[in-house]
C-alpha positions as CSV (number, residue, x, y, z in Angstrom):
1,M,-41.3,-0.5,-26.3
2,M,-41.2,0.8,-22.7
3,F,-37.7,-0.7,-22.3
4,N,-36.4,1.1,-25.3
5,K,-37.7,4.4,-24.0
6,L,-36.1,3.8,-20.6
7,L,-32.8,2.9,-22.3
8,V,-32.9,6.0,-24.5
9,A,-33.6,8.2,-21.3
10,A,-30.7,6.6,-19.4
11,F,-28.4,7.1,-22.3
12,L,-29.3,10.8,-22.7
13,T,-29.0,11.3,-19.0
14,T,-25.5,9.7,-18.9
15,V,-24.3,11.7,-21.9
16,T,-25.6,15.1,-20.5
17,L,-24.0,14.3,-17.1
18,L,-20.6,13.3,-18.6
19,S,-20.6,16.4,-21.0
20,S,-20.8,18.6,-17.9
21,F,-17.5,17.3,-16.8
22,V,-15.9,18.1,-20.3
23,L,-17.2,21.7,-20.2
24,A,-15.8,22.4,-16.6
25,G,-12.2,22.9,-17.7
26,P,-10.8,26.5,-18.2
27,V,-10.9,28.1,-21.5
28,D,-8.1,30.4,-22.4
29,T,-7.5,31.6,-25.9
30,Y,-3.9,32.7,-26.2
31,V,-2.1,33.2,-29.6
32,F,1.5,32.2,-29.6
33,K,4.3,33.2,-31.8
34,D,5.4,29.4,-32.4
35,K,4.6,26.0,-31.3
36,V,7.6,25.7,-28.9
37,T,6.1,28.7,-26.9
38,E,2.8,27.1,-26.7
39,I,4.3,23.9,-25.5
40,R,6.3,25.7,-22.8
41,F,3.1,27.5,-21.7
42,N,1.2,24.2,-21.3
43,A,4.1,22.6,-19.5
44,L,4.5,25.5,-17.1
45,N,0.8,25.6,-16.3
46,K,0.8,21.8,-15.6
47,E,3.8,22.1,-13.4
48,L,2.8,25.1,-11.4
49,R,0.1,24.6,-8.6
50,C,-2.8,27.1,-8.0
51,P,-2.2,28.9,-4.8
52,K,-5.9,29.0,-4.0
53,C,-6.8,25.4,-5.1
54,Q,-6.1,22.2,-3.2
55,N,-3.9,20.0,-5.5
56,Q,-4.8,21.6,-8.7
57,N,-2.4,22.9,-11.3
58,L,-3.0,26.3,-13.2
59,A,-4.2,24.3,-16.3
60,D,-7.0,22.6,-14.5
61,S,-8.1,25.4,-12.2
62,N,-11.1,27.7,-12.9
63,S,-10.3,30.1,-10.0
64,P,-9.6,33.7,-10.8
65,I,-6.1,33.5,-9.4
66,A,-5.3,30.7,-11.7
67,E,-6.6,32.7,-14.6
68,D,-4.4,35.6,-13.6
69,L,-1.4,33.4,-13.3
70,R,-2.0,31.8,-16.6
71,R,-2.0,35.2,-18.2
72,E,1.2,36.1,-16.2
73,V,2.9,33.1,-17.5
74,Y,1.8,33.9,-21.0
75,D,3.0,37.6,-20.6
76,M,6.3,36.4,-19.3
77,L,6.8,33.9,-22.2
78,Q,6.0,36.7,-24.7
79,Q,8.6,38.8,-23.1
80,G,11.1,36.0,-23.9
81,K,11.7,34.8,-20.2
82,A,13.2,31.5,-19.6
83,D,11.1,28.8,-17.8
84,M,13.4,29.0,-14.7
85,E,12.9,32.7,-14.4
86,I,9.0,32.3,-14.6
87,V,9.2,29.6,-12.0
88,D,11.5,31.7,-9.7
89,F,9.1,34.5,-9.9
90,M,6.1,32.4,-9.1
91,V,8.1,30.8,-6.1
92,S,9.2,34.4,-4.9
93,R,5.7,35.6,-5.0
94,Y,3.8,32.4,-3.7
95,G,6.4,30.3,-2.0
96,E,7.5,26.6,-2.6
97,F,3.8,25.6,-2.4
98,V,3.3,26.7,-6.0
99,L,5.6,23.8,-7.2
100,Y,4.5,20.3,-7.5
101,R,8.0,19.1,-7.3
102,P,9.6,21.2,-4.6
103,R,13.3,22.0,-4.9
104,V,15.9,20.1,-2.9
105,S,16.8,22.4,0.0
106,S,17.4,22.2,3.7
107,L,13.7,22.6,4.2
108,T,12.8,19.7,2.0
109,Y,15.5,17.1,2.7
110,L,13.0,15.0,4.7
111,L,10.4,15.3,1.8
112,W,12.9,14.0,-0.8
113,Y,15.1,11.5,1.3
114,G,12.5,10.5,3.9
115,P,10.9,7.7,2.1
116,A,14.3,6.2,1.1
117,G,15.4,6.4,4.8
118,L,12.3,4.7,6.0
119,L,12.8,2.0,3.4
120,F,16.3,1.5,4.5
121,I,15.2,1.2,8.2
122,G,12.6,-1.3,7.2
123,V,15.2,-3.4,5.5
124,I,17.5,-3.3,8.5
125,V,14.5,-4.3,10.8
126,V,13.6,-7.2,8.7
127,V,17.2,-8.5,8.5
128,I,17.5,-8.2,12.3
129,I,14.3,-10.1,12.9
130,L,15.2,-12.9,10.4
131,R,18.7,-13.3,12.0
132,R,17.2,-13.7,15.5
133,K,14.7,-16.2,14.4
134,P,16.0,-19.7,15.5
135,V,17.1,-21.9,12.6
136,K,15.4,-25.4,12.7
137,N,17.9,-28.2,13.0
138,A,17.8,-30.8,10.4
139,Q,16.9,-34.4,11.7
140,Q,20.1,-36.3,12.2
141,P,20.1,-40.1,12.7
142,L,20.6,-41.3,16.1
143,S,24.0,-42.6,17.2
144,N,24.2,-46.2,18.6
145,D,24.5,-44.8,22.1
146,Q,21.4,-42.8,21.7
147,K,19.6,-45.8,20.2
148,N,20.5,-47.9,23.2
149,K,19.4,-45.3,25.7
150,L,16.2,-44.9,23.8
151,D,15.5,-48.7,23.8
152,Q,16.3,-48.8,27.7
153,I,13.8,-46.1,28.3
154,L,11.0,-47.6,26.2
155,K,11.5,-51.0,27.7
156,H,11.0,-49.6,31.4
157,K,7.6,-48.2,30.4
């Protein structure tokens, strides 16, 4: 009987703790003119990073600036602006940091192509190391001269 009470208490505690995580997300109630606009809104909010938060997108952030930016994205969508115009506005206002996938530019070449370059260098290093490694000679049978010399050396011992 005591075990059942402990089990129920543990279950209720777990449910209470886990439900607090569900309630932590931002709640915005925007009305969209069509489903496509709503999908674009959600995609943009997931693609744009909150300028205040560390590694959180606008959709997941509860910060006041994220709320303002979600409202700004909504207003721009209602005005009929294209996704690229919205992204350009956010970049001009907050810099490249606001993008989860920064654009390819002279400032981001290392970010985009650095991993491929490191992989290429690693492959070259492995090839060089393997080529320098001595190849083990396969055992070849002794010639008659070599057998005679070996017999002479063994007889003298």
